[in-house]
N, C-alpha and C positions, 0 to 999 in steps of 0.2 A: 705543214711540216716540211722542212727543207729536204731536198733530194740528197740521199746518203751517198757518200763516195768512199769506197774502201781505200785505205792508205797502206803502202808497203815500203820496205827498204828498196831503194833503186839500185840498179847495177851500173858500175863504172866500166868494167871490162867484160865483154862477152863476145861469143862467136855465134853468129846466126848461120845455121846451115839449112838449106831448103832443098828438099827433094821434090821434083815435080814430075809426075808420071801421067802420061796421056796415052790412051789406047791408040790414038791416031798417029803419034810421033815416036813413041818409045815402045820397043818390043823386047821380047826376052833376050837377055845377054847383050842388050844394046847399051852403049855408053851415052849418057846425057850430060849436058852442061850443068855444073854445080855452081851456084852463086852464093857468095858470102858477103856480108856487110858488117862493119864494125864502127863503133863510135865510142870514143873514150870518155866523153862528157856530154851531158845534156843540160838544157835549161829546165829547171823544175817547172812542171805544169804546162810547158809550151812546146818543148822539143819533141821530135819524133824521128824515128828511123824509118826511112821509106826505101824499100828495095827498088832497084831500077826496073823498068819494064823489060821483060825478057820474053823472047819467043823461042820456044824449045823446038828444035828440029833435029833430024838425024845428022845434019851436016855440022851441028854445033859441037866442036871438039875440045872446048876449054874446060878444064876441071871436071873430070868424069867421075861417075860413081856407077857401081854395078846395079843394074835393074833386076828386081826380083822376078822370078818366073811366075807369070800369071797362073792361077789355078783353073783347071777346066772341070767344072762340076756339071755332070749330066750333059756334056756337049756345049755348055754355055760358058763363055769366057768371063772370068771374075777375077778382080784384082783389087788391091788397096792402093790408094794414092795417099802419100803422107807428106806432111810438113813436119820436119824434125828440128827441134831447137835444143841446143846444148848450152846450159848456164852453169855458172859456178860462183862460189864466194858470196852468196846472198841468203838471208834467212827466208825470204819469200821470192818466188820467181813469178812475177805477174806477167800476164800476156794479154794484150788487147789486139784483136784482129779487126782491121777496118777494111770493109769491102767498098771500093770506090765506084765511079760511074761506069759508062759503057766501055770506055777505053781501058779501064782498070777493073775488070769484073772477074770475081771468082764465083762461078755458077755451080750450084749443087742441086741435084735432083731429089735426093732423099734427106739424110741427116748427117750431122757432123758428130763423130764420136771423139770425146776428149779423154785421153789417158795419160797418167803421170806416173813417174817412178821415183821413189825416195830410196836412194842407196840400193837400187836394183829391185826393191819390193814395190809391186803395183799398189797405188792408192787412188782414191776417187777424189778429185778436187771439187771444191764447191763452186758452183756457177752462179754468178750474179749479173745483174744488168740484163740487157736485151740480147739474148742468146740466139744466134742464127741456127734455127732448126727447121727442117723440112721446108726450105725456101727455094724457089725456082726463079732465077733471073731477077733477084732483088738484092738490096743492099742493107747493111745494118751494122751495129757494133756488138761485139761480144767481149766479155771481160771474165777472166778466170782468176779465182783466188785459190791458193793452195794451203790446205790445212790438213794435218797439223803442221806446226812450224818445223822446218827442216830444210835440207839441201836437196833439191830435186835435180838429178843428173840428166834427165831427159824428159822432154814434153813432146808429145806427139798428137797431132790432130789428124784423124783419119777421115778421109772423105770417101764415102761409099758410092761414088758415081764418077762420071767423067768430068773433066775440067775443060773450060774453054781455052783457046790458045793464047788469048791475051788477058792478062790480069795483073793486079798489083797487090801487095800485102804491106800494110803500114803497121809497124809495131810501136805502141805507145808505152812508155815506162813512166807511170806515176810514181811519186815518191812520198815518203813520210817525212814531213819537215820537222815534227817533234814526236817524241814517244809518249803516248798516253793510253790509259785504260779506264773505260767508263764503269761505274758501279754504284750501288745504293743498297740500303737496308730499309725495312718497314717496321714501325713501332710494334705492330701486332698483326700477324697474318690472317687471323680470324676475328671478326668483331660482330656484335649484334647490330641490327638495323637501327634500334633506338639509340640516338646520340653517338653513332659511330664517327670516328675521326681518324683516318689513316694519315700518319705523318711519315714522310720519307726522309731518310738521312743520306744525302749525296756524298759518297766517299770515292768519287772518281779521282784518278791520279794523272798528272802530266809532268814531264821532265823539265819543261820550260814554257813560258808563256801562259796563256789562259784558254779556257774552254767556254763555249756557250752551250746552253742546255735546252732541250725540248722534252716536256713530259706529256705522255698520253695515258690517262687513267682508265681507258677502256669503256667509258660510258658517255663519251662526248666531251668530257672535261679535259682541257689541256692547260699547261702552264710553262713559263720560261724562267720561273724562279729556280734558285739553286736547290732548295729543299722545301717544296710546297706541302700543304695538307689538304685533304679532301674527304668529305662525308658523302657516302652513296645514298641514293634515294630508294633503292630496291635491293632485295636480297639476291644473291647470285655469286658467281665466281668471275672475277675480273682480272685482266692483265695490265699491270703498270709497266710502261716502257719508257726508258730514258735513252735519248740520243744526244751524244756529246760531239761537238764539232770544234776542230782546231781553227786557229787564225788563218792557216793556209787552205782551209776548205776540206781537210780530211775529216771523216766522221766515223763514229762507231756507236753501237747501241747494246743495251742489256735489258732484260725483262724479268718480272716476278709475278706470281699469281697470288691474289688475296681473295678471301671469302667473306661475304656479308650474309649473316644468318639472322633469324628472328623476324623476318618479314612475313607477310601473309602467305601461308602455304597454299599453293595451287596444285590440286591433284586430289587423289583419293585418300581420305583420312582413315579409312578402315585399316585396322590392325597396327596402326602406328602407336608408339608409346607416348604417353602424355606425362609431362613434368610440371609440378605445381610451382608457380612463381608468385602468385598473389599480387600481380601488378595493379589490379583494379579493385582490390578489396578482398573479401573472404568468401565470396559466393562461388560455389561449385559450378553453377550453371552459366557463369560469365566466361565466354571463350578467351578473352584477353588475359584471364588469370592463368592460362596454361601455355606451355610450349610443347610442340611435338618434335620428336627426333626422327630425322630422315637422312640416311646416308652420312651419318656422323655429324650433322648440323641441326640446329634447333630453329624452328619456325613458329610463327604465330598461327594457330588454327582458327578456322572460321566457326567451329562448333565446339561445345564442351564434349568431354569423353562420352562414347557410346559403348555398346556391348563388346565390340572387338578390340577396344583399346585398353592396354595395361596402364595403370596409373602409379606414379611415384610421387610421394609427398615427403619432403625432407630428405630425399635421396636423388642425386647428391645435394650437398648444401648449396652449390651454385649450379645453375643450368646454363651451359654454354658460356656466354659472356655476361649473363644477367644473374645477379645475386637475388634470391627470392626476398620479397618484401617481408613475408611472414611465413610461418609454417602452420598456421591455423586456417582451416578450411571449414565452411559451413554448408551443409545441405539443408536449405531452408524448408519450412513447413509445406510450402507449395512446390517444392522442387522434386522431380523424379530423376535421380541420378543413376547411371549405370556404367560399369567398366568390366574389363576382363579380369586381369590380376590387379590386386590392390596391395601396394608396397608402402609401408610406413617406416620412416626413420625414427630415431630416438626421441626427437622433439616434435614429431608430427602430431597434430590434433585434428580430428574430424568431428565437428559438432553436428550430430545427426538429429535434426528435427523433422526432416522429410523422409523420402524414400530413397534407399541406396541398394542397388543390386550388384552383386559380385558374381560374375559368370565363370571365374577361374579360381585362382589361389589367393588366399589372404596371408601375406607375410608381414607380421606385426613386430617390428623391432623397437617399438616405443617403450618409454619408461612407464612405471605404474601410474603416474599422474597424467600421462598422455595417451594417445591412441584414439579409439572411438569413444566419444563422449555422448552417450545415448540420452534421449529426452523422451518423455511419455508419449509424444506424438511421432517419434521416429519409427521407421520401418526398415529392417535389414533383411535382404533376401540373398541367400547363397545358393546359386544355381549352376547350371552347366557342368563342366568336368573340372576336377581339381584333386589335389592331394588331401589327405585327412587334415581338417582344419581345427586349430586350437583358437578358440574365440575368447578374447578378453576385452574388458571395457575399463575405461579410465576410472580411477578411484573417485568417488563422489558423483559419478555419472553412469552407474551400472544399472541402466534401465532402458527400456524400449517400449514403444507402443505395440509393435508386432515383429515377430521373427518368422521368416519363411525359409525352409530348406528344401530345395528341389534339385538336388544333384542327379545327373544322369548316369554317373559312373559309381553310384552307391558309396561315395566316400563320406565317412562319418564326420560329424561336427561335435566337438567337445567344448563345453564351457569351462574355460580356465580361470574365470573370475565370476563372482556373483552377478546375477542378472535378474532384474525384476521386470516382468512383462505385464503391461497394463491392458492390452486389448486381446491379442490372440497369437497362437503358434500354429503354423500350418506346415505339414511335412508332405512331400511327394512320395510316390511309391518307392519302397525299399530304402528310404532314407532313415538315418539314425541321428538322434540328438542325445548326447550323453551329458546328464546333469552331474558332472563330477563334483564330489564332495558336497552334494546338496546345494549347488550353486543357483539352481533355477527356482524362482518364486513367481507364482501366478497371483498377481495383485488383485485386491478387491477393495473398492471404495464405494461411497454413496452413489457415485455416478455410473460405475460399471464394474464388472468382474471379468478378469481375463479367462479366455477359454482356449481349449485345444481343439482345433478343427478335426473333422472326420479324418481318421488315419487310414489311408488306403493300404492295399496289400503290401506287406513287408516293412511298412513304416513302424518305427518304435522310438519311444522316449525312455532312455535308461536312467538309472540312478535315483537319488532321492529328490522328490519334488516338494516344495513348500506351497501348499494350496491355502490361500486366504479366503475368508468369508466375512464380509462386513455386515454387522447388525445395526440397523438404525433404531435409535431410541429417543428421537425427538431433537437431536442435535446437542452437541457438547457446548458448554460444560455442564449445564443444569439438567438436560434430559427432560423426559416427561413420564409421569407415573403411568400414563395410559399404555406405555410400551413394556411395562413389567408384566410379562405374559408368557404363554407357551409358544414354542416354535417347532415345526416338523423339520428334522434335519436328515442329511445323509452325508457321505464323504466321497470325494473324488479320488482319494488315495487310500492305499492299504498299508498296513504296518507289519505284515508278516513277510515270509520269504516268497511271496507271490512272484511268479515269473510271468512277465507280460507275454511270453510266447505260449502260455497255457500248459507248459510241460509240468508244472508243479501244482501245489495245492491252490484252491480257490482263494481269491483275495479276501483278507479279513482286516477290519480296522478297529482301533480302540478309541475310547472317548476321553482319554486323559488330556488331550490337547485343549479341551474346553476349560479344564481346571486352571490352565496357564493364564487365562484372561478373564475368568468369571468365577463366581463363588458357587461351589457344588456341594450339596448336602445329600445325606443318605445314611445308611446303616453304620453303626459303630464298626471300626476296624475294616472299613471298606475303602480306605484311601481317599476319604472325602474331607472337605474343609471343616465340616461341622455335622454332628449327628442330628438328624431330623428327617422330615418328610423328603422323599426322593426328589431330586432335581431332574433325573433322567428316567424315562419310561420306554418300555417296549410294548407292543400290542399283540394280543392273540385273541382270535375270535372263537376259540374252541372251549372257552370257559363261560360260566354263568355271568351274564351281564350284571353290572351293579356299580354304583358310584357313591357308596356310603362312606368311603374313606379313600385316602390317597393310595392305599395298598390293596385295594380290592377292585374287582371288575376286570374289564378287558385290558386296561393299561396296567402292566406289571412293572413295578418299580425296580430299578437297577440298584443292587445292594453292594456291589463291589466293582472297582476298576483296578485291573491288574495290567499295567502297561508292559510288564516283562513278558507275560505269556499271552497277552491280548485276550485274556479271559474276563468275562463279566459274570457277576452274580445277580440272579433275579429271584423274585419270590417264586416259591414252588407252584407247580401247576394247580394242584388241588388244595394245598394248605394255604389258607388266607393269611396266616401269620407271616412275619417277616423272616422266612427261612430261605437261605441262599441256595441256588443252584450254581455251583462254582465253576462249571466247565462250559458255560455258554460262550460262544464266539459269534461275533457280528460280521456276517459276510457282506461284501459289497452288494448294493441293491436293496439293503434293508433300511428302513426309516426309524428314527428315534424321536420321541417327544421330549423336548427340553424346555425347562422352565428358566426363563432368562431374567436375571436380576441386574444386568449391566456389567461393568468391569469390577475389579477386585477392590476398589476403593470403598471406604466407609463400610467396613465389614459388619459392624454392629447395626448400623442404620438399615442395611439391606437385608438383615436376617431377623430383625426384631420389628414388630408392629410399632408405629403405623407404616413402616417401610419407606426407605428413601427411593427417590426416582432413579432409574437406570441411566447409564450413559452409552453413547455409541461405542461399539467394540468391534475390533477386527480379530477374528480367530484365525489361527494357522495350524493346520494339520500337516505334518511332514511324513512322507512315505513314498511308496512306489505308485506311480500313476496308474489308475485303472484304465485299461485300453483293450481294444478288441471286443469280442463277444463276452457279455457278463450274464450267465444264467443265474437267476435269483434263487438262493437257498434261504428260506425263511428260518430265522434264528433258532426256533425250537423244533424244526422238522429234520428228519433224518434222510430226506431225499429232496429232489428239486421241484416237487409239487407245491403249489400254493396251498394255503390252509383253507379247507372247506369242511364245515361241520353242519350236518342236518340231522340232528338226533333229538328225540324227545327227552333224553337225559340231560341235555344241555339247553338251558333257557337263554339262547342267544339270538332270539328273533330280532330282526332289524340290523344285526351286524354279521349274520351268517355269511361266510365267504369273504369277509373284508380282510385285506392284508395291508399292513403299513410298509410300503416300499419306499425307495428313494432313488433319485437320479445318481447313478454311479460315476458319471463322467465330469471332467472339468470343462463342461460346455453345457449350454442350454439344449434341451431335447424337445422334440415336437411330439406331443401326444397323438396328433393326427397321423403320425406314421405307423400307428399300431396296425397289425396285420389284419384286423377285422375291417378296417377302413381302407388301408392302403395295401392292396394285394399285389402290386407290381414290384415295389421296392420297399418293403416294410423295414422300419428301424426298431420298432418295439414289437417283438414277435410273441404271439400267443401260441399255445399248443394247437388251438383251432379257434375260429371265430365264435364257435358255440361255447367255448370254455371260459372266456373272460369278457366281462362287460366293457363297453366302450366309454363308460363314464369314469371319472376320477375326481377325488375329493382333495382339496387343499385347505389349509388352516389360515385364517386371517388373524394374526396376533393382535392387531389393534382392536378389532371388533370382538375377537375371541370366539369366532364362529367358524364352522366348516362350510365350505362353498364348493359347488359342483361345476365341472365342465363336462359336456357331453359331445363327443366327437361325431355322433350319429345325427346331430341336428343340422340340417342343411348341408351345404358344401364345405363349410369350414368349422362346423361345430358351434355350440352355443353354451352360455353359462347361466347361472341362476340369478343373474342380475348384477352381481358384483363385477364392476368393470375391470378390476385387477386380475380376475380369474380368466385365463386364456388357455389355449392349447400348449403354451410354452411352459416348461418346467425348468427352473434355473438350476445351475450347478449348486450342489449342497442342499437341495430342497427335498423333503420327504412328502409323500402323498399316499392316499388310500386308493386301492382298486378293489374290485369284487370278483372273486372266482365264482363261476356258476356251478361247478362240480368239482369233484375230487381229482379229476385228471388234469386240471389246469396247471400250466407252467407259464413262466414269464422270462424272456431273455432280452436284454438290452444289446443293441448292436451299434456300431459306429454310424450307421445310416440314420439313426435317430437324431443325430446332432444337428443343430442349426448353425450353419457357417455364416456368420454375419459380423462384419467389422464394427457395426454400430450397435453396441450393447447398451441396453437401457438401464436407467436407475433401478435400484433394488426396491420394489414396493413391499408392502407388508408381508405378502405370502411368497415373495421371491419369483413373481411371475413377470410377464412381458405385456405390452399394450394389447388391448382387445382387438382382434381382427375385424375386418369389415362385417357389417350386419348381414345376416342371411335374409332371404326373401320370404321366409316363413312369417305368418302372422304371429305376433308376440307381444306380451306385456311384461315388463320387468318392474319390480316393486322394491322399494327400500323402506324399512322401518328404522327411524333415526331418533335417538335421544340427543346426541351431540356428535362432534367430529370423531370421537373415539368409541362410541357405542352405537352400533347399527347392525342390521342384518338384511339379507336379500332373499328374494324368491322370484321365480320366473314361470310364466305360463306360455306354452307354445301350442299352436294349432296346425293340424295337418290331417288330410283325409287318411283314414286307416288306423289312426291312433284311437285308443279307448279312453272313455271318461273314468273308468275304474283303474285302480292302481295296477301297474304292470312292472314287475321288478326289472325287466330288461329294458323298459322304456323310461320310466320315471326315476327320479332320484329322491330317495328318502331323506328327510331332514334329520341330520345327526346332531342337531342343536350345537353345542359348543363346549368349551372347557373354560369355566370362569366367566362366561359372558353374562350380561344383564339384560340383553335384548334378544328376542326370538321372533322370527317371522317365517311363516310357511303358508301354503295353500292346501286345501283338502281335495283329494280325489272324490269321485262319486261314492266310493265305499269307505270314506272317512279315514284315509291314510294321509298323514302330514307329509308334504312333499316340498323339497327345495326346488326341484324342476318338475313341473306338472305338464305332461303332454296330453293334450285334449284333441278330440276330433274336430274337424273343420266346422266353422259356424255355418249352418245351413238352415236358413229360413225358420228359425225358431229361437225363442228366448232361452238364454243359458245363464246359470248362476254358479259362481264359484265362491266357496266360503274361505275366508282368511283366518289364520291363527296368529294372534299377537300376544306378546308377553313382555312385561317390563317391571321394574321395581317401583314404579310410580313417578309421576311428574308429567311434564309437557312433552309430547312426542309429535312426530310428523310421519305421515305416509306420503311417500313421493313416488311418482311414476316417470322415471327418467327415459323410458322407451315404450312407446305405443306405436307399433309398426304393422302395416299391412292388414289391419283390421278392416273387413269390408265396410264400405261407407254406409250401407243400409243399417249398420249397427251403431248405436250410441252406447257407450260404456259408462256406467254409473258406479260410483262407490257409495254403497248404502250403509249408513251408520244406524244400526238397530237401536243403540242406546239413546241417541239423540233424535231418532226418527227423522233423519236428514239424508239427502243424497245429492251428489255433485257429479257433473259430467267431467270425467278425468281428462278428456281431451282439452277442455277449456280451463280446468283447474287441476293441474298435475301435482299440486301440493295440498295436503289436508292436515291441519293442526288439530290435536285432541289431547285429552288428559287420560292417564291411567291411574286408577286407585286400586292397589293390590287387594284391599279389603272388600272391594265391590266387584263381584264376579262379572257383572254385566259390562264392565269397562275393559275387559281383556279376554283372552282365550278365543274360542271359536264362535262366541255368541254375538260379538259386536259388529264385525264387518263382513260384507260380501260384495263381490263384483257382479253386477247385473249387465248382461249383454242384451240390450233391448233392440228388437227389430223395428226399425223406424218405418213409418207409413210413407213409402216412396213409390213413385211410378215405376212400372216394369221397364226393363231395358228393351229397346227396339232398334233394329237395323232398318234404316230408311232407304239406302241405296248402296249398290256396289257396282262400279263401272271401271272401264279401262280404256286406254288409248295408246297409240304407238308414237315414239319419238325416235331420234337418231340412235340412241343407245339401247333401246329396247321398248319396254312397256311401262306406263305409269298407271297404277291402280289407285282408285279413290273410293272412299266409302264415308257415308254419313250415318250417325247413330244418335239415339236419345237415351238419357239416363244411364250412361255407362260409368259415370263418376270416375274414380281412379283405381278401381279394382277389377276392371274388365280386361281380359287379355285377348289379343287378336293374333291369329296365326294365318299367314297367307300360304295356301297350298296350291300346287300346280300339277297338272296331268299332261302327259304326252301321248296317252293312249285312249283318247276320246272320253276321259272321265272314269275309266275303269279303276285306275289306281292314282293316288295323289301323294306328293312329297312336299313336306314343309320347306319353304324357301325363305321365310322371314317372319318376324313377329313385331308387334307393337303393344305397348302398355297404355291403357287409356289415361287421359289427364283431364277429362271433363270438357275438352274442347269441342266435341261433336263432329269434327271432320278429321280424317286421317288419310295418309297416302303411303304408298310403297313403290319403289322402283325395281323392276326386274331387268337387270342388265345382262342376263344370260338367257335370251329367248331361244326356243326351238325354231328351226326353220319350218315355216308353214303354221299350222294350227297349234295354239297354246290354250289350254283350258285352265281357268282359275276358279277357286272358291275361297271363301273367308270363314275360318273357324273362329267362333266366339265363345269365351269362357268367362262367366260372371263370378262374382265373389263367393257364390255358393257352389262353385265348381260345376255349374250346369253348363253343358256344351250344346251349341247349335251351329248350323252351317248355312251359309248363303246359297242361293241358286248359282250354279256355275255360269261363267261367261266365257265365250270363245273369242280369242284375238289371234290375228295372223301376223306373223313376222315376215317382213319383206327385206331381206338383206341386200346390200349393194352388190350388184353383179354387172356383167357386160351389157351395156345399153345398146350395143350395135347389133345384137342378135335379131331384133325386129324393130319396126317403127309403127307409129300410129298417126293417122291423119283422117280428116282435118283435126286440128287441136288448137283452140277449143272447138267443141262440136256441140250440136243441140239435138240432132235426131239419131245419127248413126256414126260409127267410126269404122275405119278399115284398118285391120291388123295385117301387116305385110312382113313375112319372114325374109330376112336378108341372107339367110343361109338355108340350103335345102335340108329338110328334116324328113327322115323316114319314120313312118308310124303315126299313131294317133296323138294329136296335140290338144291339150286342155288349156282353156283360157278362164281365169278366175278374176272377177272384178271385186275390188276391196275398197271400202271407204276409208277415210282417215281415222276412224275409230278402230280400224283393224278388223272390221266385220265384213264377211263375204256377202255381197248383194246380188251377184249374178254369176253363172257358170255356163260354159259351152265348149263342146269338143268339135274339132275339125281336122281335116287331112290335107287340104290344099295349102298353097303358099300364101294365098290371100284369104282373109276371112272378114266378113262384114257383120257387125253386131249393132242391133238397135239399142239405143240408150234413152228412148223417150220416157221410160218409167222411172229413170233415175232422177233424184232431186238435184238441183244445181250444186256444184261443189267440185272438190278435187278427188280424183280416184286413181287407183293403181291397177294395172293389168298384169297378172302373173301368167306366164306361159310355161308349161311343163310338158315334156315329151313323155307320155304315159307308157310308150313301148319300151323306152330305155330308162324310164324313171329318172330323167335328167331335168333339172331346173334350167330353163332357157334364159330367164331374165324377167325384169320388171320395167314398165314404162308408165309414166303418169300422164293423165289428160284431164282437161277441165270440161265439165258439163255446164253449158250456159242455158 
């Protein structure tokens, strides 16, 4: 860049006045010589005015001026020396002071103060060039420019120090040969980094001649073009500077700031606002699709938005200098997106297939077709703090997989548009979801049913909820006749003025919703589709049992549905005719037996024999969501007690105490949370563990049989063999439980819910997959005609159970409703059982009789599970009709025929299971040993005839075998050799024994063994020599010890082989009796009970 030189109008006429004051020559009131020099013309650029050399002295009497009186400050003489110049007639008054060599020297000790006056008003001139400041005995050039433009009457340079006697001052007057003014404009002061191109427009002016230009763009780029263009490589704020130079060498410059934004932001992205531009597609998780706003400029972020960032989509329509490529954004199925506030413009679209969390406010200004487009896999979470939220979804996309609300400031969320949830809804404490205008639907499909997770304290879902329940019937469009059968139902919503806060009446539901999608028959004038046998039944155990017709027995047909009052009509309690009780209401938690015909198509075919096959149906019941605690009020009871009748007047043996209840929640519940099993955090609460049985019955609509689940079997419960019967009870499912006395009550709580995102397909009885097998010995049996006609039974073995029927242990076989296949096993006192709990098999042959029933044809007996039966037993299926027997372990399937007219082919006479005690050798423990390693001890034992039903428990004692604690176990696998590692040894002596339990629960113990643990301690406490040794060793203490010292000699098996006490610092021990090998010596101070250390030696 060229050296800049300021140009001014030069002076033609001027008077130069110089006052020179020196403390050495001029004193107060003394006259000094005044010199003036004039020049009427100068040659531009070269001429100068040079004052003659002058020596000021007291004797110099030409041209005098009055000397100012010096000021005396604190006794110190102080004064100002001034050079005063008077100018006139010029726009600028330039002054160049040149300090020459030794002969012409102006010396200054401190600094030069420059002061100027414009019409008597002091101004501060700008100083450019090399200014003489704080210089001593040196030379240089100073140049003074006076701004603003004006006539300066007086210029004074004040020197705050003494002057030398000899000096010269040269005055240079530069001149402006032409009048010019540099200037330019920029096409745009702010541009994005991508494709930016700053173009300058040079608008410099000159009165004659031409100018040359030099551009500096502030990033190292320069140009001499008149109006160049430049693109910056990084974001930032840059200075563009133009320097214009005339032909005579005068120059001037002008600058402007420009900003480059959109480059990679370097710094903390937390709490910055994100703006969608979609530069790289539609993916939320791609950082280059976003810009962040910082200090008024937009930058490219290195990360997609996180929890502290507010997000703007379609607001504004252009971001900085970048027009968004699109206003459609996608949260992909595998994307987990999060932001603070979410702001949507009118054309903004968010395709939500993955997870999106909003920690602040949602401001949705989108049109009806835009906004959030939910998908069945999408998950939306509204958390943090925010104002009340109105949540809407784009038309045609009003769906989600999951909705979570976890506001910390208890700000409600209201559904302003319909929303169908496919998986779950989860609310945090004190949060509210308002299903305004019935906008919320809980979807149900063949694959899953949406649930509402456990509602914590203060959480509530308001408004009308549409709860769906899918019924599988073999698949549409044809369906399967096998699914035309009964189902046990309940409802997760109520249809009265039930208040979820519990302040009003108990929740009550009606059954009219079933009629919207299926054909319902019943009594005349009962609001049914057709007069006929009831489609809907309630159950009561307090009447005489009997199944002679559809309107007798324990199932009471519903004779009227009144949706206006939620009243049901049922057959009278004692009158077996079809007389209606018109004031019955069905409270939440009651179950209903429903005969399913499919959808409402083909009315005649489905109500007239031979009956058309049903189709898959999705039912929807709309009402207030059941939530909080739900105490069950049985439909015909006047209090909250379960029904229990034990009276000789009522012949209800076999069903006494049975109550048909139902899951009241829009969620799967876990029967294992009942208070008899789960005492710490029960979800299904009994009045007491003694009042309600831990077993529950469900109905298999395909096989048309009742099946049991018993929570008391093992750790996770067990079923009667049907793999679809588990501890889990699906939303909308009814089931049976048994009250043991008249005091029994049942209350469902939110803690019963199963909070699982992965909901399972809906099996026949609305259950979930079977949990892991228990360790109990068990045999599960299936009697099968075909894929739609089957029944199950199960036998479990455990010490303490009885062979005779026990109502609190066993599960009575309730047969079924419309089934053609029955299977059960007999107790020792001839009760038919679905679950038969037997005592453990102990060294004796056992027989269990089977009961089978069918309408005739080819059947199969299958044994899908034979587990933990002691290996000394062989289990045979004995066919008394064919005089045959098979080992079911080798042949788990047995084919046979039933002839209904031939009693020997069915019933209790044909089959029995025989548990034959095989002739096996007795179990033997051959050895039990141990050794030490670096981590602790290794225990090894060898056995015979343990098979796979022997259990080993390793027990350990720290008190010489007085008490033992179990530290580990092993299950036999017929290998004959086993081991166990003890990595937590006691210091010193450890005593072990092996507990052995065979398949007959016979327990035996090994002889104890003693092992000694030698921990790593300070090896410098004592030393041993010689090492190796053959006859004796010397133990020398390296530190003085007071008291009695004990030396223990231990072999590598951890066994003590020798012991000796001593008091001296040196101790000699004979080792002649020791066998060759490696030994450890343990020293302990018995007086202080301090372990001193260990040392090893070799006996040779």
